[in-house]
MINUKOL-285506 format. One record per residue (C-alpha): residue in one letter; z, x, y. Coordinates in steps of 0.25 Angstrom, whole numbers, always signed. Each point is the difference from the previous one (the first is absolute). Layout:
BEGIN
+------+-------+-------+-------+
| type |     Z |     X |     Y |
+------+-------+-------+-------+
|    A |     Z |     X |     Y |
...
+------+-------+-------+-------+
// end
This chain:
BEGIN
+------+-------+-------+-------+
| type |     Z |     X |     Y |
+------+-------+-------+-------+
|    M |   -14 |    +8 |  -106 |
|    K |    -7 |    +2 |   +13 |
|    K |    +4 |   +13 |    +8 |
|    I |    +2 |    -3 |   +15 |
|    A |    +3 |   +11 |   +10 |
|    V |    +7 |    -3 |   +13 |
|    T |    +1 |   +10 |   +11 |
|    G |   +10 |    -2 |   +12 |
|    A |    +9 |    -6 |   -11 |
|    A |   +13 |    +4 |    +7 |
|    G |    -5 |    -8 |   +12 |
|    F |    +3 |   -14 |    +4 |
|    I |   -13 |    -7 |    -6 |
|    G |    -3 |   +11 |   -10 |
|    S |   +14 |    -2 |    -7 |
|    N |    -1 |   -15 |    -1 |
|    I |   -14 |    +1 |    -6 |
|    A |    +4 |   +11 |   -10 |
|    K |   +12 |    -8 |    -5 |
|    R |    -8 |   -13 |    -1 |
|    L |   -10 |    +7 |    -8 |
|    K |   +11 |    +6 |    -9 |
|    R |    +6 |   -14 |    -2 |
|    D |   -14 |    -5 |    -4 |
|    N |    +0 |   +10 |   -11 |
|    Y |   -11 |   +10 |    +6 |
|    N |    +2 |   +15 |    -3 |
|    V |    +3 |    +4 |   +14 |
|    V |    -1 |   +14 |    +6 |
|    A |    +6 |    +1 |   +14 |
|    A |    -1 |   +11 |   +10 |
|    D |    +5 |    +4 |   +14 |
|    N |    +4 |   +12 |    +8 |
|    F |   +11 |    -8 |    +7 |
|    Y |    -6 |    +2 |   +14 |
|    S |    +1 |   -14 |    +4 |
|    G |    +8 |    -5 |   -13 |
|    T |   +14 |    +1 |    -6 |
|    F |    +5 |    +2 |   -13 |
|    K |    +9 |   -12 |    +1 |
|    N |   -12 |    -9 |    -2 |
|    L |    -2 |    +6 |   -13 |
|    I |   +14 |    -1 |    -6 |
|    D |    -4 |   -12 |    -8 |
|    Y |   -14 |    +4 |    -3 |
|    K |    -1 |    +3 |   -15 |
|    G |   -14 |    +7 |    -1 |
|    E |    -5 |   +14 |    +1 |
|    F |    +1 |    +7 |   +13 |
|    F |    -7 |   +12 |    +7 |
|    C |    +4 |    +7 |   +13 |
|    M |   -13 |    +4 |    +6 |
|    D |    -8 |    +2 |   +12 |
|    L |   -14 |    -7 |    -2 |
|    A |    -7 |    +8 |   +11 |
|    S |    +2 |   +13 |    -8 |
|    D |    +7 |    -1 |   -14 |
|    D |    -7 |    -1 |   -13 |
|    L |    -3 |   -15 |    -4 |
|    D |    +1 |    +2 |   -15 |
|    P |   +11 |   -11 |    -1 |
|    F |   -10 |   -10 |    +3 |
|    F |   -10 |    +3 |   -11 |
|    G |    -2 |   -12 |    -9 |
|    S |    +4 |   -10 |   +10 |
|    D |    -8 |   -13 |    +0 |
|    A |    +4 |    -3 |   +15 |
|    L |    +7 |    +7 |   +11 |
|    F |    +8 |    -6 |   +12 |
|    F |    -1 |    +9 |   +12 |
|    E |   +12 |    -4 |    +9 |
|    S |    +2 |   +14 |    +6 |
|    A |    +0 |    +2 |   +15 |
|    I |    +7 |    +4 |   +12 |
|    T |    +5 |   -14 |    +4 |
|    D |    +6 |    +4 |   +14 |
|    T |   -10 |    -6 |    +9 |
|    T |    +5 |    +7 |   +12 |
|    V |    -4 |   +14 |    -6 |
|    T |    -9 |    +6 |   +10 |
|    D |    -4 |   +13 |    -8 |
|    Q |   -14 |    -4 |    -3 |
|    E |    -3 |   +11 |   -10 |
|    K |   +13 |    -3 |    -8 |
|    M |    -3 |   -14 |    -1 |
|    M |   -14 |    +1 |    -4 |
|    K |    +3 |   +11 |   -10 |
|    N |   +11 |    -8 |    -7 |
|    N |    -6 |   -13 |    +0 |
|    F |   -15 |    +1 |    +0 |
|    G |    -1 |   +14 |    -6 |
|    A |    +8 |    -3 |   -12 |
|    F |    -7 |   -13 |    -2 |
|    R |   -14 |    +7 |    +0 |
|    R |    +6 |    +9 |   -11 |
|    I |    +5 |   -11 |    -8 |
|    L |   -13 |    -8 |    +1 |
|    E |    -8 |   +12 |    -5 |
|    F |   +10 |    +2 |   -12 |
|    A |    -1 |   -15 |    -3 |
|    R |   -16 |    +0 |    +0 |
|    E |    +0 |   +12 |   -10 |
|    E |   +10 |    -7 |    -9 |
|    H |    -5 |   -14 |    +1 |
|    I |   +13 |    -5 |    +6 |
|    K |    +1 |   -13 |    +8 |
|    V |    +7 |    +2 |   +14 |
|    I |    +8 |   -10 |    +8 |
|    Y |    +5 |    +5 |   +13 |
|    A |    +8 |    -3 |   +12 |
|    S |    -8 |    -3 |   +13 |
|    S |    +7 |    -6 |   +12 |
|    A |    -2 |   -11 |   +10 |
|    A |    +1 |   +12 |   +10 |
|    V |   -15 |    +2 |    -1 |
|    Y |    -2 |   -13 |    +8 |
|    G |    +8 |    +4 |   +13 |
|    N |    +0 |   -11 |   +10 |
|    I |   -13 |    -7 |    -3 |
|    G |    +6 |   -14 |    -1 |
|    A |    +5 |    -8 |   -11 |
|    P |    -1 |    -5 |   -11 |
|    T |    -8 |   +11 |    -4 |
|    K |   -11 |    +1 |   -11 |
|    E |    -3 |   +12 |    -8 |
|    N |   -14 |    +1 |    +5 |
|    V |    +3 |    +1 |   +15 |
|    K |    -2 |   +13 |    +8 |
|    L |   +12 |    +9 |    -2 |
|    A |    +7 |    +6 |   +12 |
|    P |   +13 |    +7 |    -4 |
|    L |   +10 |    +4 |   +11 |
|    N |    +6 |   +12 |    -6 |
|    V |    -4 |   +12 |   -10 |
|    Y |    +8 |    -8 |   -11 |
|    G |   -10 |   -11 |    +1 |
|    Y |   -11 |    +9 |    +1 |
|    S |    +4 |    +7 |   -13 |
|    K |    -1 |   -13 |    -6 |
|    L |   -13 |    -4 |    +6 |
|    C |    -6 |   +13 |    -6 |
|    M |    +6 |    -3 |   -14 |
|    D |    -7 |   -14 |    +1 |
|    Q |   -13 |    +7 |    +3 |
|    L |    +1 |   +10 |   -11 |
|    A |    +4 |   -10 |   -10 |
|    S |   -13 |    -8 |    +4 |
|    Y |    -8 |   +12 |    -1 |
|    Y |    +5 |    +3 |   -15 |
|    I |    -2 |   -14 |    -4 |
|    K |   -14 |    +0 |    +5 |
|    K |    -4 |   +14 |    -4 |
|    Y |    +7 |    +1 |   -14 |
|    G |    +3 |   -15 |    -4 |
|    M |   +15 |    +3 |    +0 |
|    D |   +10 |   -11 |    -2 |
|    I |    +8 |    +1 |   +13 |
|    V |    +9 |   -10 |    +7 |
|    G |    +6 |    +2 |   +14 |
|    L |   +11 |    -9 |    +5 |
|    R |    +3 |    -1 |   +15 |
|    Y |   +15 |    -3 |    +1 |
|    F |    +5 |    -7 |   +11 |
|    N |   +15 |    +1 |    +4 |
|    V |    +7 |    +1 |   -14 |
|    Y |   +15 |    -2 |    -1 |
|    G |   +10 |    +0 |   -11 |
|    I |    +9 |    +8 |    -9 |
|    G |    -4 |   +15 |    -2 |
|    E |    -3 |    +2 |   +15 |
|    Q |   +14 |    +4 |    +5 |
|    H |    -2 |   +15 |    -1 |
|    K |   -11 |    -1 |   +11 |
|    G |   +10 |    -3 |   +11 |
|    K |    -7 |    -3 |   +14 |
|    F |   -13 |    +0 |    -8 |
|    A |    +5 |   -11 |    -9 |
|    S |    -5 |   -15 |    +3 |
|    M |    +5 |    -6 |   +13 |
|    I |    +7 |   -11 |    -9 |
|    Y |    +9 |   +11 |    -7 |
|    Q |    +2 |    +7 |   +13 |
|    L |    +5 |   -13 |    +8 |
|    A |    +8 |    -4 |   -12 |
|    C |    +8 |   +13 |    +0 |
|    Q |    +2 |    -1 |   +15 |
|    M |    +5 |   -14 |    -1 |
|    K |    +9 |    +4 |   -12 |
|    E |    +7 |    +9 |    +9 |
|    G |    +2 |   -10 |   +10 |
|    K |   -10 |    +5 |   +10 |
|    R |   -10 |    -9 |    +7 |
|    P |   -14 |    +3 |    -7 |
|    R |    -9 |    +8 |    +9 |
|    I |   -15 |    -4 |    +1 |
|    F |   -11 |    +2 |   +10 |
|    T |    -1 |    -9 |   +12 |
|    D |    -2 |   -12 |    -2 |
|    G |    +1 |    -1 |   -15 |
|    E |   -12 |    -9 |    -1 |
|    Q |    -9 |   +11 |    -6 |
|    K |    -4 |    -4 |   -14 |
|    R |    +0 |    +7 |   -14 |
|    D |    -5 |    -4 |   -14 |
|    F |   +12 |    +3 |    -7 |
|    V |    -2 |    +0 |   -15 |
|    S |   +10 |    +1 |   -11 |
|    I |    +0 |   +12 |   -10 |
|    D |    -1 |   -10 |   -11 |
|    D |   -13 |    -5 |    +5 |
|    V |    -5 |   +14 |    +2 |
|    V |    +3 |    +5 |   -14 |
|    E |    -7 |   -13 |    -5 |
|    A |   -12 |    +4 |    +8 |
|    N |    +0 |   +13 |    -7 |
|    I |    +0 |    -6 |   -13 |
|    R |   -11 |    -9 |    +3 |
|    A |    -8 |   +13 |    +5 |
|    L |    +3 |    +6 |   -13 |
|    E |    -6 |   -12 |    -8 |
|    T |   -12 |    -3 |    +9 |
|    E |   -14 |    +5 |    -2 |
|    N |    -4 |    -3 |   +15 |
|    N |    +1 |   +14 |    +7 |
|    G |    +2 |    +1 |   +15 |
|    V |   +11 |    -1 |   +11 |
|    Y |    +9 |   -12 |    +1 |
|    N |   +10 |    -5 |   +10 |
|    V |   +14 |    -1 |    -6 |
|    G |    +9 |    -8 |    +9 |
|    S |    +7 |   -14 |    +1 |
|    G |   -11 |    -6 |    +8 |
|    T |   +10 |    -5 |   +10 |
|    A |    +4 |    +7 |   +13 |
|    T |   +15 |    -1 |    +4 |
|    T |    +6 |    +4 |   +14 |
|    F |   +11 |   +10 |    +1 |
|    N |    +8 |   -11 |    +6 |
|    R |    -1 |    -9 |   -12 |
|    V |    +4 |   +12 |    -9 |
|    V |   +13 |    +1 |    +8 |
|    A |    +2 |   -15 |    -1 |
|    I |    -2 |    +1 |   -15 |
|    L |   +10 |   +12 |    -2 |
|    N |   +10 |    -7 |    +9 |
|    D |    +0 |   -12 |    -9 |
|    T |    +0 |    +7 |   -13 |
|    M |   +11 |   +10 |    +4 |
|    G |    +8 |   -11 |    +6 |
|    I |    +1 |    +6 |   +14 |
|    D |    -5 |    -2 |   +14 |
|    L |    -5 |   +12 |    +7 |
|    P |   -11 |    -2 |   +11 |
|    P |   -11 |   +11 |    +1 |
|    E |    +1 |   +11 |   +10 |
|    Y |   -14 |    +3 |    +6 |
|    F |    -5 |   +13 |    +4 |
|    S |   -14 |    +6 |    +4 |
|    C |    -9 |    +5 |   -11 |
|    P |    -2 |   +15 |    +1 |
|    Y |   -13 |    +1 |    -8 |
|    D |   -14 |    -2 |    +5 |
|    F |    -5 |    -2 |   -15 |
|    F |    +9 |   -12 |    -2 |
|    Q |    -7 |   -12 |    -7 |
|    I |    +2 |   -13 |    +7 |
|    H |    -3 |   -10 |   -11 |
|    T |    -3 |    +3 |   -15 |
|    E |    -4 |   -11 |   -10 |
|    A |    -8 |    +2 |   -13 |
|    D |   -12 |    -9 |    -3 |
|    L |    +2 |    -2 |   -15 |
|    S |   -13 |    -7 |    -3 |
|    G |    -6 |   +12 |    -7 |
|    S |   +13 |    +4 |    -7 |
|    R |    +2 |   -14 |    -5 |
|    H |   -15 |    -2 |    -5 |
|    L |    -3 |   +14 |    -6 |
|    L |   +14 |    +6 |    -3 |
|    G |    +7 |   -12 |    -4 |
|    Y |   +11 |    +3 |    +9 |
|    N |    +9 |   -12 |    +5 |
|    P |   +13 |    +4 |    +7 |
|    N |   +11 |   -10 |    -3 |
|    V |   +12 |    +6 |    +8 |
|    S |    +2 |    -7 |   +13 |
|    I |    +7 |    +8 |   +12 |
|    E |   +12 |    -9 |    -1 |
|    N |    +2 |    +2 |   -15 |
|    G |    -4 |   +15 |    +0 |
|    I |   +10 |    +3 |   +11 |
|    A |   +11 |    -8 |    -7 |
|    G |    -2 |    +7 |   -13 |
|    Y |    -1 |   +14 |    +6 |
|    V |   +13 |    -2 |    +8 |
|    E |    +7 |    -5 |   -12 |
|    Q |    -5 |   +13 |    -8 |
|    L |    +5 |    +9 |   +12 |
|    G |   +14 |    -7 |    -1 |
|    F |    -2 |    -5 |   +14 |
|    A |    +0 |   -15 |    -3 |
|    K |   +11 |   -10 |    +6 |
|    S |   +11 |    -3 |    -9 |
|    V |    +1 |   -14 |    -5 |
+------+-------+-------+-------+
// end
């Protein structure tokens, strides 16, 4: 039985990956320091767990692993403390890569569409990167370091640039959860959903189910590199509100307000040509079906 390590396992994506791997009968070793995660995501996880700080603690629990999923990060994109962001995201990743090189462990890691900034969409992986905040920059540095380790040491490393992921397991993130979750919560309380003027900004919203499947493909592939993981389709915030209204059986029009951030992305959309061809990734959850299923899981769906 292959041994697989998952860091950031109490977080949104990491917990879903760990539980999927366990269901697939891998020997899973999960780790988290609970900075961005929650114990609630691990209650139904049946594998081994270690509470540890990847930037400083001993990495002995990962010895003997065949692969390691690096899902650890400060995920709050509004953090402006550059030293804190870089030490937690990039510094820990450098340490993990060096450990994996010495122990001959494959690494699959979480990158982000934040590396693209506002360079236009749909975006391919080989465009010039222009992150708008230090979170995006930390991911850019991770991509560059991964590329260096692949070329210099011939390591097996796959990076996944997540777009706007939504689904069960993100609830603990509060205002940093997906807009789909935040809007659904507002509407469940009978409040008009608040979105930036004029609601026509677009996001590539991708279901957690598709994201987990992309990670499984990354584990199985022999093609190293970094790949986009999105739905391949951009949806406006106005459209998200309309789907939520329909799914929840309500009729609450948006309340528009001005965007307070200068690093706000106007349009994100993944070009999946590389992901499909080299990773074998094929998302199959539409925005309509994804939101409907999520709303039902949350207990927000309209009664019939």
